[in-house]
KOLVO-819368 format. One record per residue (C-alpha): residue number from 1; residue in three letters; x, y, z. Coordinates in pm, 1 decimal. Example, Ala and Ser with C-alpha at 12.3 -4.5 7.8 and 13.67 -1.06 7.14 Angstrom:
BEGIN
i:1&aa:Ala&x:1230.0&y:-450.0&z:780.0 $
i:2&aa:Ser&x:1367.0&y:-106.0&z:714.0 $
***
This chain:
BEGIN
i:1&aa:Unk&x:-13894.7&y:4963.6&z:8995.6 $
i:2&aa:Unk&x:-14239.4&y:4822.3&z:8912.0 $
i:3&aa:Unk&x:-14559.6&y:4664.3&z:8968.8 $
i:4&aa:Unk&x:-14619.0&y:4373.8&z:9227.6 $
i:5&aa:Unk&x:-14901.3&y:4165.4&z:9212.6 $
i:6&aa:Unk&x:-15030.8&y:3860.8&z:9403.3 $
i:7&aa:Unk&x:-15043.8&y:3549.0&z:9184.3 $
i:8&aa:Unk&x:-15239.8&y:3314.0&z:9438.8 $
i:9&aa:Unk&x:-15348.6&y:3355.2&z:9803.9 $
i:10&aa:Unk&x:-15424.0&y:2987.0&z:9954.9 $
i:11&aa:Unk&x:-15854.2&y:2988.6&z:9964.0 $
i:12&aa:Unk&x:-15857.3&y:3344.4&z:9872.0 $
i:13&aa:Unk&x:-16191.7&y:3322.0&z:9713.1 $
i:14&aa:Unk&x:-16301.0&y:3103.7&z:10007.6 $
i:15&aa:Unk&x:-16184.4&y:3359.6&z:10287.6 $
i:16&aa:Unk&x:-16327.9&y:3645.7&z:10110.7 $
i:17&aa:Unk&x:-16705.0&y:3417.6&z:10048.0 $
i:18&aa:Unk&x:-16680.1&y:3304.8&z:10416.5 $
i:19&aa:Unk&x:-16584.4&y:3687.6&z:10563.4 $
i:20&aa:Unk&x:-16886.7&y:3849.6&z:10376.4 $
i:21&aa:Unk&x:-17145.5&y:3641.8&z:10514.2 $
i:22&aa:Unk&x:-17058.5&y:3712.4&z:10866.8 $
i:23&aa:Unk&x:-16802.8&y:4029.2&z:10981.3 $
i:24&aa:Unk&x:-16505.2&y:3873.6&z:11154.5 $
i:25&aa:Unk&x:-16377.9&y:4068.0&z:11456.1 $
i:26&aa:Unk&x:-16103.1&y:4258.8&z:11395.8 $
i:27&aa:Unk&x:-15922.7&y:4077.5&z:11699.4 $
i:28&aa:Unk&x:-15924.8&y:3794.3&z:11448.7 $
i:29&aa:Unk&x:-15664.2&y:3999.2&z:11190.3 $
i:30&aa:Unk&x:-15345.4&y:3965.6&z:11130.2 $
i:31&aa:Unk&x:-15119.4&y:4158.2&z:11362.0 $
i:32&aa:Unk&x:-15113.7&y:4508.6&z:11325.8 $
i:33&aa:Unk&x:-14874.5&y:4680.7&z:11127.2 $
i:34&aa:Unk&x:-14711.8&y:5006.4&z:11287.0 $
i:35&aa:Unk&x:-14529.5&y:5310.1&z:11066.1 $
i:36&aa:Unk&x:-14209.9&y:5129.9&z:11150.3 $
i:37&aa:Unk&x:-14315.8&y:4845.2&z:10881.1 $
i:38&aa:Unk&x:-14263.9&y:5150.1&z:10597.3 $
i:39&aa:Unk&x:-13949.4&y:5273.7&z:10740.1 $
i:40&aa:Unk&x:-13725.5&y:5062.0&z:10505.0 $
i:41&aa:Unk&x:-13689.5&y:5023.5&z:10109.7 $
i:42&aa:Unk&x:-13990.8&y:5112.7&z:9887.5 $
i:43&aa:Unk&x:-13871.6&y:4795.5&z:9688.7 $
i:44&aa:Unk&x:-13906.1&y:4585.6&z:9987.5 $
i:45&aa:Unk&x:-14257.0&y:4739.5&z:10112.2 $
i:46&aa:Unk&x:-14431.2&y:4710.7&z:9816.1 $
i:47&aa:Unk&x:-14393.4&y:4272.4&z:9789.8 $
i:48&aa:Unk&x:-14460.9&y:4295.6&z:10167.4 $
i:49&aa:Unk&x:-14802.2&y:4474.1&z:10132.4 $
i:50&aa:Unk&x:-14939.6&y:4190.9&z:9903.4 $
i:51&aa:Unk&x:-15191.8&y:4000.3&z:10133.7 $
i:52&aa:Unk&x:-15192.5&y:4280.4&z:10387.3 $
i:53&aa:Unk&x:-15540.1&y:4374.7&z:10512.8 $
i:54&aa:Unk&x:-15644.0&y:4730.2&z:10441.9 $
i:55&aa:Unk&x:-15911.4&y:4878.9&z:10638.1 $
i:56&aa:Unk&x:-16066.6&y:5238.4&z:10620.0 $
i:57&aa:Unk&x:-16342.3&y:5315.4&z:10940.0 $
i:58&aa:Unk&x:-16339.3&y:4901.7&z:10919.3 $
i:59&aa:Unk&x:-16438.8&y:4898.1&z:10545.4 $
i:60&aa:Unk&x:-16187.8&y:4747.4&z:10309.4 $
i:61&aa:Unk&x:-15965.5&y:4421.2&z:10215.3 $
i:62&aa:Unk&x:-15674.5&y:4216.2&z:10105.9 $
i:63&aa:Unk&x:-15409.2&y:4428.5&z:9863.0 $
i:64&aa:Unk&x:-15380.1&y:4219.8&z:9590.7 $
i:65&aa:Unk&x:-15171.8&y:4477.9&z:9342.5 $
i:66&aa:Unk&x:-14961.8&y:4755.8&z:9407.1 $
i:67&aa:Unk&x:-14663.3&y:5005.3&z:9238.7 $
i:68&aa:Unk&x:-14322.0&y:5114.1&z:9406.9 $
i:69&aa:Unk&x:-14204.2&y:5460.2&z:9327.9 $
i:70&aa:Unk&x:-13874.2&y:5569.9&z:9408.9 $
i:71&aa:Unk&x:-13763.5&y:5936.2&z:9420.7 $
i:72&aa:Unk&x:-13505.2&y:5867.4&z:9158.6 $
i:73&aa:Unk&x:-13758.1&y:5722.2&z:8916.5 $
i:74&aa:Unk&x:-13920.2&y:6008.8&z:8687.8 $
i:75&aa:Unk&x:-14250.7&y:5835.6&z:8731.7 $
i:76&aa:Unk&x:-14251.3&y:5928.1&z:9116.1 $
i:77&aa:Unk&x:-14446.1&y:6242.0&z:9201.2 $
i:78&aa:Unk&x:-14113.1&y:6327.8&z:9417.2 $
i:79&aa:Unk&x:-13877.8&y:6300.9&z:9092.5 $
i:80&aa:Unk&x:-13877.4&y:6693.9&z:9047.6 $
i:81&aa:Unk&x:-13888.0&y:6794.4&z:9379.4 $
i:82&aa:Unk&x:-14086.3&y:6917.9&z:9676.6 $
i:83&aa:Unk&x:-14438.9&y:7064.3&z:9595.6 $
i:84&aa:Unk&x:-14752.3&y:7182.0&z:9802.3 $
i:85&aa:Unk&x:-14945.8&y:6846.6&z:9628.4 $
i:86&aa:Unk&x:-14648.4&y:6595.5&z:9720.1 $
i:87&aa:Unk&x:-14524.8&y:6741.7&z:10055.8 $
i:88&aa:Unk&x:-14628.3&y:6455.9&z:10247.9 $
i:89&aa:Unk&x:-14425.4&y:6215.5&z:10070.2 $
i:90&aa:Unk&x:-14080.0&y:6392.0&z:10171.6 $
i:91&aa:Unk&x:-14213.8&y:6347.1&z:10566.7 $
i:92&aa:Unk&x:-14152.7&y:6027.1&z:10777.9 $
i:93&aa:Unk&x:-14267.4&y:5691.8&z:10637.9 $
i:94&aa:Unk&x:-14588.6&y:5530.5&z:10724.1 $
i:95&aa:Unk&x:-14829.0&y:5825.4&z:10634.3 $
i:96&aa:Unk&x:-15059.9&y:5838.0&z:10354.8 $
i:97&aa:Unk&x:-15023.2&y:6046.3&z:10027.1 $
i:98&aa:Unk&x:-15379.3&y:6107.7&z:9836.3 $
i:99&aa:Unk&x:-15372.3&y:6282.5&z:9517.5 $
i:100&aa:Unk&x:-15609.8&y:6381.8&z:9285.4 $
i:101&aa:Unk&x:-15500.8&y:6124.3&z:8909.1 $
i:102&aa:Unk&x:-15629.8&y:6330.4&z:8607.1 $
i:103&aa:Unk&x:-15875.1&y:6557.3&z:8801.5 $
i:104&aa:Unk&x:-16087.6&y:6236.2&z:8837.9 $
i:105&aa:Unk&x:-16028.8&y:6014.0&z:9102.1 $
i:106&aa:Unk&x:-15857.5&y:6003.0&z:9446.7 $
i:107&aa:Unk&x:-15527.1&y:5743.9&z:9440.0 $
i:108&aa:Unk&x:-15372.1&y:5656.2&z:9790.2 $
i:109&aa:Unk&x:-14971.5&y:5589.3&z:9822.3 $
i:110&aa:Unk&x:-14806.7&y:5464.2&z:10197.7 $
i:111&aa:Unk&x:-14490.9&y:5705.5&z:10256.8 $
i:112&aa:Unk&x:-14178.4&y:5472.1&z:10262.3 $
i:113&aa:Unk&x:-13840.6&y:5506.5&z:10384.4 $
i:114&aa:Unk&x:-13663.9&y:5769.9&z:10572.0 $
i:115&aa:Unk&x:-13800.9&y:6100.0&z:10582.6 $
i:116&aa:Unk&x:-13679.1&y:6326.2&z:10288.5 $
i:117&aa:Unk&x:-13669.5&y:5993.9&z:10079.2 $
i:118&aa:Unk&x:-14002.0&y:6065.9&z:9929.4 $
i:119&aa:Unk&x:-14078.5&y:5763.0&z:9808.9 $
i:120&aa:Unk&x:-14402.3&y:5591.5&z:9827.3 $
i:121&aa:Unk&x:-14620.2&y:5272.2&z:9713.6 $
i:122&aa:Unk&x:-14946.0&y:5314.0&z:9542.8 $
i:123&aa:Unk&x:-15223.3&y:5059.2&z:9621.9 $
i:124&aa:Unk&x:-15371.5&y:4970.6&z:9334.7 $
i:125&aa:Unk&x:-15611.9&y:4668.1&z:9377.6 $
i:126&aa:Unk&x:-15740.4&y:4480.4&z:9682.4 $
i:127&aa:Unk&x:-15987.9&y:4193.8&z:9734.9 $
i:128&aa:Unk&x:-16259.8&y:4310.3&z:9928.7 $
i:129&aa:Unk&x:-16337.4&y:4125.8&z:10291.3 $
i:130&aa:Unk&x:-16486.3&y:4396.3&z:10476.6 $
i:131&aa:Unk&x:-16801.8&y:4666.2&z:10462.7 $
i:132&aa:Unk&x:-16926.3&y:4513.3&z:10125.0 $
i:133&aa:Unk&x:-17246.7&y:4677.0&z:10160.6 $
i:134&aa:Unk&x:-17056.5&y:5021.6&z:10223.6 $
i:135&aa:Unk&x:-16837.1&y:4969.0&z:9884.3 $
i:136&aa:Unk&x:-17141.5&y:4840.6&z:9690.3 $
i:137&aa:Unk&x:-17325.5&y:5179.5&z:9796.1 $
i:138&aa:Unk&x:-17049.9&y:5413.0&z:9761.6 $
i:139&aa:Unk&x:-16955.5&y:5265.3&z:9388.6 $
i:140&aa:Unk&x:-17346.0&y:5205.3&z:9294.2 $
i:141&aa:Unk&x:-17218.0&y:4858.9&z:9227.4 $
i:142&aa:Unk&x:-17327.4&y:4495.4&z:9336.5 $
i:143&aa:Unk&x:-17026.3&y:4315.4&z:9139.9 $
i:144&aa:Unk&x:-16773.9&y:4207.5&z:9464.0 $
i:145&aa:Unk&x:-16476.1&y:4149.7&z:9192.4 $
i:146&aa:Unk&x:-16507.6&y:4526.5&z:9021.7 $
i:147&aa:Unk&x:-16564.8&y:4742.6&z:9327.6 $
i:148&aa:Unk&x:-16154.2&y:4764.5&z:9403.6 $
i:149&aa:Unk&x:-16016.4&y:4675.3&z:9076.4 $
i:150&aa:Unk&x:-15818.6&y:4972.8&z:9040.5 $
i:151&aa:Unk&x:-15653.5&y:5256.6&z:9233.4 $
i:152&aa:Unk&x:-15951.9&y:5515.8&z:9179.3 $
i:153&aa:Unk&x:-16203.0&y:5215.7&z:9223.4 $
i:154&aa:Unk&x:-16070.1&y:5127.1&z:9578.7 $
i:155&aa:Unk&x:-16063.4&y:5509.5&z:9685.8 $
i:156&aa:Unk&x:-16421.1&y:5534.3&z:9630.1 $
i:157&aa:Unk&x:-16502.9&y:5201.7&z:9749.8 $
i:158&aa:Unk&x:-16323.7&y:5275.2&z:10078.8 $
i:159&aa:Unk&x:-16389.2&y:5657.7&z:10136.2 $
i:160&aa:Unk&x:-16076.4&y:5772.6&z:10045.8 $
i:161&aa:Unk&x:-16025.1&y:6140.5&z:10000.6 $
i:162&aa:Unk&x:-15820.3&y:6423.0&z:10023.0 $
i:163&aa:Unk&x:-15910.1&y:6467.2&z:10398.2 $
i:164&aa:Unk&x:-15733.2&y:6148.8&z:10413.1 $
i:165&aa:Unk&x:-15357.0&y:6276.8&z:10273.6 $
i:166&aa:Unk&x:-15116.8&y:6279.1&z:10552.5 $
i:167&aa:Unk&x:-15293.9&y:6066.0&z:10787.2 $
i:168&aa:Unk&x:-15088.9&y:5824.0&z:10999.5 $
i:169&aa:Unk&x:-15131.4&y:5451.8&z:10870.2 $
i:170&aa:Unk&x:-15135.7&y:5286.9&z:11230.1 $
i:171&aa:Unk&x:-15421.1&y:5512.4&z:11369.4 $
i:172&aa:Unk&x:-15807.7&y:5578.8&z:11295.6 $
i:173&aa:Unk&x:-15944.4&y:5552.3&z:11059.6 $
i:174&aa:Unk&x:-15702.7&y:5323.9&z:10884.7 $
i:175&aa:Unk&x:-15593.6&y:5011.5&z:11035.0 $
i:176&aa:Unk&x:-15316.7&y:4780.0&z:10830.5 $
i:177&aa:Unk&x:-15323.2&y:4418.0&z:10959.8 $
i:178&aa:Unk&x:-15048.8&y:4173.1&z:10837.3 $
i:179&aa:Unk&x:-15121.9&y:3892.6&z:10601.7 $
i:180&aa:Unk&x:-15172.0&y:3553.2&z:10774.8 $
i:181&aa:Unk&x:-15027.8&y:3263.3&z:10521.6 $
i:182&aa:Unk&x:-14807.1&y:3268.9&z:10243.9 $
i:183&aa:Unk&x:-14858.7&y:3463.7&z:9921.3 $
i:184&aa:Unk&x:-14698.4&y:3405.3&z:9577.5 $
i:185&aa:Unk&x:-14581.8&y:3781.2&z:9475.4 $
i:186&aa:Unk&x:-14547.9&y:3848.7&z:9122.7 $
i:187&aa:Unk&x:-14346.5&y:4177.3&z:8985.9 $
i:188&aa:Unk&x:-14293.2&y:4318.1&z:8656.1 $
i:189&aa:Unk&x:-14177.1&y:4657.1&z:8486.3 $
i:190&aa:Unk&x:-14392.0&y:4929.4&z:8481.7 $
i:191&aa:Unk&x:-14551.9&y:5016.7&z:8128.0 $
i:192&aa:Unk&x:-14679.8&y:5311.3&z:7954.8 $
i:193&aa:Unk&x:-14415.2&y:5545.6&z:8155.1 $
i:194&aa:Unk&x:-14144.5&y:5736.0&z:7966.5 $
***
């Protein structure tokens, strides 16, 4: 199907600025998402992830860009069937599928749909809100906008590696919180895939 990105989040810049000066208590976040959230069409889950807060050991931020991969699409890692690399995609929804892209960067996906469907959402970018000092140290950067502005940058900033492959999204070290307020979601077709 395609890529989903946030067009605007009310007071997003102010919220990020406010949260970087004082770390809010985790209880002040939106409702925690459970694995059942992912037990539906990958094309429904993807836009619903925009505005969700993703934390890994308390470090993370607001998801602002994702990409949906249905098992029937040639770009999906599961398109040609189960392999040792992609076996997590064939499991139950609400787990992480982490893989190395081009032998360089880790990428994190959230498995969706019923067990055996092998569909997932790639988390492409987020707006950092929690643990900026840890992200800056891991990425050796000071510019907050550059910390998580791509799938490989995001995983490096959050400390996600292959050790996180197959972990439940509703249990430590992961914590996902429902978006608070309305967001405008823009979707488009994936480009560069033949």
